[in-house]
C-alpha positions in Angstrom: 2.2 -1.7 52.0 -1.2 -1.5 52.9 -2.8 1.9 53.2 -4.4 1.1 56.9 -1.8 -0.1 58.3 -1.0 1.5 62.0 2.6 2.7 61.5 4.4 3.3 64.8 7.9 5.2 64.7 10.7 3.6 67.2 13.9 4.5 67.3 16.8 2.3 68.6 19.6 4.4 69.8 23.0 4.2 71.3 26.5 4.2 71.1 28.4 2.4 68.0 28.9 -0.9 69.6 26.5 -1.0 72.3 24.5 -4.0 70.7 22.0 -2.2 68.8 22.3 -4.4 65.5 23.0 -7.9 66.9 19.6 -7.6 69.3 17.8 -6.4 66.3 18.9 -9.1 64.0 18.5 -11.4 66.8 14.2 -10.6 67.2 13.3 -9.4 64.0 15.6 -11.5 61.4 15.9 -14.8 62.7 20.0 -14.5 63.6 21.5 -16.8 66.6 23.5 -15.8 69.0 26.8 -16.9 67.6 25.9 -15.2 64.0 25.7 -11.5 65.4 29.7 -11.8 65.6 29.8 -11.3 61.9 27.5 -8.5 61.8 29.7 -4.9 61.0 28.4 -1.2 62.9 25.4 -0.1 61.0 27.3 2.5 59.6 29.4 1.3 56.4 32.1 3.4 58.0 34.2 2.4 61.0 35.9 5.1 63.8 38.9 5.3 61.6 39.7 9.1 62.6 40.2 9.8 59.0 37.1 8.8 58.0 36.0 10.7 60.7 37.6 14.0 59.6 36.5 13.6 56.0 32.7 13.0 57.2 33.2 15.9 59.5 34.4 18.3 56.6 31.3 17.0 54.4 28.6 17.4 56.9 30.0 20.7 57.3 30.0 21.8 54.2 26.3 20.6 53.9 25.0 22.8 56.4 26.6 25.8 54.7 25.8 24.6 51.0 22.9 22.2 50.5 20.4 22.3 54.0 18.5 19.5 52.5 21.4 16.6 52.0 20.7 13.6 53.9 23.8 12.5 55.9 22.1 10.3 58.9 23.5 6.9 58.7 19.8 5.0 59.8 18.7 1.6 58.9 14.8 1.6 58.0 12.9 -1.6 58.5 9.0 -2.1 58.9 7.8 -4.9 60.9 4.6 -5.8 60.3 2.7 -7.0 64.0 -0.6 -8.1 64.4 -2.9 -7.3 61.2 -2.6 -3.4 60.7 0.3 -2.7 63.2 3.7 -2.3 61.8 6.7 -1.3 63.5 8.5 1.5 61.9 11.7 0.7 63.1 15.1 3.0 63.3 18.6 1.8 63.8 20.1 4.7 64.1 24.2 4.0 63.9 25.9 4.6 66.6 29.4 6.7 65.6 30.3 10.3 67.3 29.7 11.7 63.9 25.8 10.5 63.1 24.8 11.5 67.0 26.2 14.5 66.4 24.3 15.2 63.4 20.9 13.7 65.0 20.7 16.2 67.4 21.7 19.1 65.0 20.7 19.4 61.5 18.3 16.1 61.4 16.8 16.7 65.0 13.5 17.2 63.6 13.6 14.4 60.9 14.9 11.9 63.6 12.9 12.8 66.7 9.3 13.7 65.0 6.4 11.4 65.6 8.4 9.0 68.0 5.6 6.4 69.8 8.9 4.9 71.4 12.7 5.4 71.8 14.8 2.0 72.8 18.7 3.4 74.2 21.0 0.7 74.2 23.6 1.0 76.9 26.6 -1.4 77.1 26.9 -2.3 80.2 31.0 -2.1 80.1 31.2 1.4 78.2 34.5 3.0 79.1 32.9 6.1 78.1 30.1 6.3 80.7 30.0 10.1 80.7 29.7 10.6 77.2 26.9 7.7 76.9 24.8 9.5 79.3 25.6 13.0 77.6 24.3 11.5 74.1 21.1 9.8 75.9 20.4 13.1 77.5 20.3 14.9 74.1 18.1 11.9 72.9 15.7 13.4 75.7 15.5 16.9 75.0 15.1 15.9 71.0 12.1 13.6 72.0 10.6 16.0 74.5 10.4 18.6 71.8 9.6 16.6 68.8 7.6 14.0 70.8 6.8 14.2 74.3 4.2 11.4 74.9 6.4 8.7 73.6 7.4 5.8 75.5 11.1 5.5 77.0 13.0 2.3 77.6 16.3 1.7 78.4 18.4 -1.3 78.0 21.2 -2.2 80.0 23.1 -4.7 77.6 26.3 -7.2 77.4 24.9 -8.1 81.1 26.7 -11.6 80.4 30.0 -9.6 80.6 29.1 -8.6 84.3 29.9 -11.6 86.9 26.9 -13.5 88.1 27.0 -12.2 91.7 27.1 -8.2 90.6 24.5 -7.8 87.9 22.2 -7.2 90.2 23.8 -4.6 91.9 25.2 -2.8 88.4 21.8 -3.2 86.9 20.1 -1.1 90.1 22.9 1.6 90.1 22.4 2.2 86.1 18.5 1.8 86.3 18.6 4.7 89.1 21.1 6.6 87.4 19.2 6.5 84.1 15.5 7.1 85.6 17.1 10.6 87.1 18.2 11.5 84.5 15.3 10.9 82.0 12.6 13.0 84.2 10.3 14.4 83.7 10.0 11.5 81.0 9.3 8.2 82.8 12.2 5.6 81.6 11.9 2.0 82.2 14.6 -0.2 82.3 15.6 -4.1 81.3 19.0 -6.1 81.4 19.7 -7.9 78.3 22.0 -10.4 76.9 21.8 -11.9 73.2 22.7 -15.3 75.2 19.8 -15.4 77.1 16.1 -14.8 77.6 16.4 -11.4 79.0 16.2 -10.0 75.6 13.1 -11.8 74.4 11.4 -10.5 77.7 12.2 -6.6 76.9 11.3 -7.1 73.7 8.2 -8.7 74.4 7.3 -5.8 77.3 8.0 -3.1 74.8 6.0 -4.7 71.6 3.2 -5.3 74.3 2.5 -1.6 74.5 2.2 -0.9 71.2 -0.3 -3.5 70.5 -3.4 -1.0 70.2 -6.2 -3.4 71.2 -3.9 -5.4 74.0 -6.4 -5.7 76.4 -9.5 -6.8 74.3 -7.2 -9.5 73.3 -5.9 -10.3 76.7 -9.8 -10.7 78.0 -10.8 -12.7 75.2 -7.9 -15.3 75.6 -8.6 -15.4 79.3 -12.0 -16.6 78.1 -10.6 -19.1 75.8 -8.4 -20.2 78.5 -11.5 -20.4 81.1 -13.7 -22.4 78.0 -11.5 -25.0 77.3 -10.3 -25.9 80.9 -6.3 -25.0 80.4 -3.6 -24.1 82.8 -2.4 -21.5 81.0 -2.7 -19.5 77.2 0.3 -18.0 75.3 0.3 -16.1 72.7 3.3 -16.0 70.4 3.5 -13.2 67.1 4.4 -15.7 64.4 7.7 -14.0 63.2 9.7 -12.9 66.1 8.2 -15.8 68.6 7.8 -12.7 70.8 5.0 -12.9 74.0 2.5 -10.8 73.4 -0.2 -11.9 75.8 -1.1 -14.4 78.1 -3.3 -16.3 80.9 -2.9 -18.1 83.3 -4.5 -20.0 86.4 -2.3 -21.4 88.0 1.0 -19.8 89.5 4.0 -21.4 88.2 7.5 -21.8 89.1 9.1 -20.2 86.8 9.3 -16.6 86.0 10.8 -16.8 82.9 9.4 -19.3 81.4 7.7 -17.3 78.3 10.9 -16.1 76.8 12.6 -19.5 77.7 10.4 -21.2 75.5 10.5 -18.2 72.7 14.0 -18.4 72.6 13.7 -22.8 72.3 11.1 -22.4 69.5 12.5 -20.2 67.5 16.0 -22.1 67.6 14.0 -25.0 66.4 12.3 -23.4 63.7 15.9 -22.0 62.6 16.9 -25.9 62.2 13.8 -26.5 60.6 14.1 -24.1 57.8 17.7 -25.6 57.7 16.4 -28.6 56.5 13.7 -27.4 54.1 11.2 -28.1 56.5 8.7 -26.0 58.0 8.0 -25.9 61.7 3.5 -25.4 62.2 2.8 -27.6 65.7 4.0 -29.6 68.5 2.6 -31.6 71.7 4.8 -32.4 74.6 3.1 -34.4 76.8 4.4 -36.1 80.3 2.3 -37.4 83.4 1.9 -34.1 84.8 0.5 -31.8 81.5 0.3 -31.8 77.7 1.6 -28.8 75.9 0.5 -27.8 72.4 2.0 -25.8 70.2 0.0 -24.5 67.0 -0.3 -22.0 64.2 -3.3 -19.7 65.6 -3.6 -16.6 62.7 -1.6 -15.7 60.2 0.1 -13.5 62.8 0.6 -15.3 65.7 0.7 -19.2 67.1 -0.6 -20.1 70.3 0.7 -22.2 73.3 -1.9 -24.2 75.7 -0.8 -25.9 78.9 -3.2 -29.1 79.9 -3.2 -31.1 83.4 -6.3 -32.7 83.2 -5.3 -36.1 81.9 -8.9 -36.3 81.1 -9.1 -33.8 78.4 -8.1 -36.0 75.2 -5.4 -34.0 72.8 -8.0 -34.2 69.7 -10.3 -31.8 71.9 -7.9 -29.3 72.7 -6.9 -29.0 68.8 -10.4 -29.0 67.7 -10.5 -25.6 70.3 -7.7 -24.3 68.7 -8.9 -24.6 65.5 -12.6 -23.6 66.6 -11.1 -20.4 68.1 -9.0 -18.7 65.4 -11.7 -17.0 63.1 -12.5 -14.9 66.2 -8.7 -14.1 67.0 -8.1 -13.3 63.4 -11.2 -10.6 63.2 -9.8 -9.3 66.7 -6.1 -8.6 65.3 -7.8 -5.8 62.9 -7.9 -2.5 64.4 -11.6 -2.1 63.3 -12.6 -6.3 64.5 -15.4 -6.8 66.6 -15.9 -5.7 70.0 -17.6 -8.7 71.6 -15.7 -11.0 74.0 -15.6 -14.8 73.0 -18.3 -16.6 74.8 -18.8 -19.7 72.4 -19.2 -22.7 73.7 -16.2 -25.0 72.9 -16.4 -28.9 72.5 
């Protein structure tokens, strides 16, 4: 990995069985929801009481004899985003033994230099009090070691809640979590692996990690205005998370970005199973034309046009002409000027 990469440490935490590994696999490893059923716990050890007892003994002995032994079960992965940005993702096993160890012997190692804490709650957990206790312990460690970290809570598996109860239950959890999080600010999302809410949450989180996002949005707006587009979306190439967008016309569906992410990602997976690669797509009807195309080495772009007088070839040429400029923007040391070139 390049030494110039901008690494940002992201902690993914929550009790065992809350759904952390499933959501990580869907977002970053191209799983589809039904495939996550075969995933086990992040730890190779289950919550077997005998194994837990043995592990407790090992941890105790390590603490009094070999202080430098690492028994923390954390899966590390590096996910490259937009040029130099690399997410250093720590998926922390949620078994009681490991959780306790995170807050004691490995406190500094786990919670130092954290950019983002993502804590996942199972909405149907029968141990809500314990869940809140562990969450508060995480916050205390974050305040001590990474006081500037951003905190996000995902109230997960919302599909298991009756539809007419979802708003009420989420609102109650959100209020409780924001109160417990003080003095830290906490942003809450309701999520499920079975709909677009998971993409919405992760897109919002990643958006806050992109270092030059304001400059990116300014140039995306200029690009949309130059080519007279109704809307332009920028997707991260591997995950298809929406990282930036501009619209000049109000749209009816507030969840359209995440739905498109989900649909296109599933289509890409279908292509790969046929040994084909997805590069571009054009969808056209009497009201609009939508173009999805490779944009930079790390992004796809989606352009929505409603003016029937603008031919497809002109839009595709404009996308091609803007690529080099946006490639430079992705680098932290890229140009500071905006896109004002004249398109065809």
